C-alpha positions in Angstrom: -102.2 125.9 6.1 -98.8 124.3 6.9 -97.2 122.5 9.7 -93.8 124.3 9.9 -92.1 126.4 12.5 -91.2 130.0 11.7 -87.5 129.1 11.7 -88.1 126.6 8.8 -89.4 129.4 6.5 -87.1 131.5 4.3 -87.1 135.1 5.4 -85.9 136.6 2.1 -88.3 134.8 -0.1 -91.1 135.6 2.3 -90.3 139.3 2.1 -90.0 139.2 -1.7 -93.4 137.3 -2.0 -95.2 139.7 0.3 -93.8 142.8 -1.5 -94.7 141.4 -4.9 -98.2 140.4 -3.7 -98.7 143.8 -2.1 -97.7 145.6 -5.3 -100.2 143.5 -7.2 -103.0 144.1 -4.7 -102.3 147.9 -4.4 -102.5 148.5 -8.1 -105.9 147.0 -8.4 -104.8 144.6 -11.1 -105.8 141.6 -9.0 -109.4 140.4 -9.4 -109.4 137.7 -6.7 -107.7 139.0 -3.5 -108.3 135.9 -1.5 -106.7 133.7 -4.2 -103.7 136.0 -4.4 -103.1 136.0 -0.6 -103.6 132.2 -0.5 -101.1 131.6 -3.3 -98.6 134.0 -1.7 -98.8 132.1 1.6 -98.4 128.8 -0.3 -95.2 130.0 -1.9 -93.8 131.1 1.4 -94.7 127.7 3.0 -93.2 125.8 0.0 -89.7 127.3 0.5 -88.2 125.5 3.4 -84.8 126.5 4.9 -82.3 123.8 5.8 -81.4 123.0 9.4 -78.0 124.5 10.1 -76.8 123.3 13.5 -74.0 125.3 15.1 -74.6 128.3 12.9 -74.0 131.0 15.4 -72.2 134.1 14.1 -70.7 136.7 16.4 -72.2 140.2 16.0 -68.9 142.0 15.6 -67.1 143.7 12.7 -64.1 141.8 11.4 -62.0 144.9 10.5 -62.1 148.5 11.4 -62.9 150.5 8.4 -61.6 153.9 9.6 -58.2 155.3 8.9 -57.6 156.5 12.4 -57.0 154.3 15.5 -59.4 154.1 18.3 -59.2 156.7 21.1 -58.0 154.6 24.0 -56.8 157.5 26.2 -58.5 160.7 27.4 -58.8 163.5 24.9 -56.9 165.9 27.1 -53.9 163.6 27.4 -53.8 163.1 23.7 -53.9 166.9 23.1 -50.9 167.4 25.5 -48.9 164.7 23.7 -49.5 166.4 20.4 -48.2 169.8 21.5 
């Protein structure tokens, strides 16, 4: 159907297209199932994502969202310091 690698296809549009096609097929409103599936796959293949070299994001949180600091010492030691 297309000569593209999976990394060239847009994930978000693919999910949206599959969900909308699935909803159409599940309601029974679609008369030609094969045509609907073919057009959904064509829409997914038509949306090509740009090549973004060097796009590697670290999988870490930028900020700590909690009000309290991290526990860096044993719990017993912290209890003794509080008393």
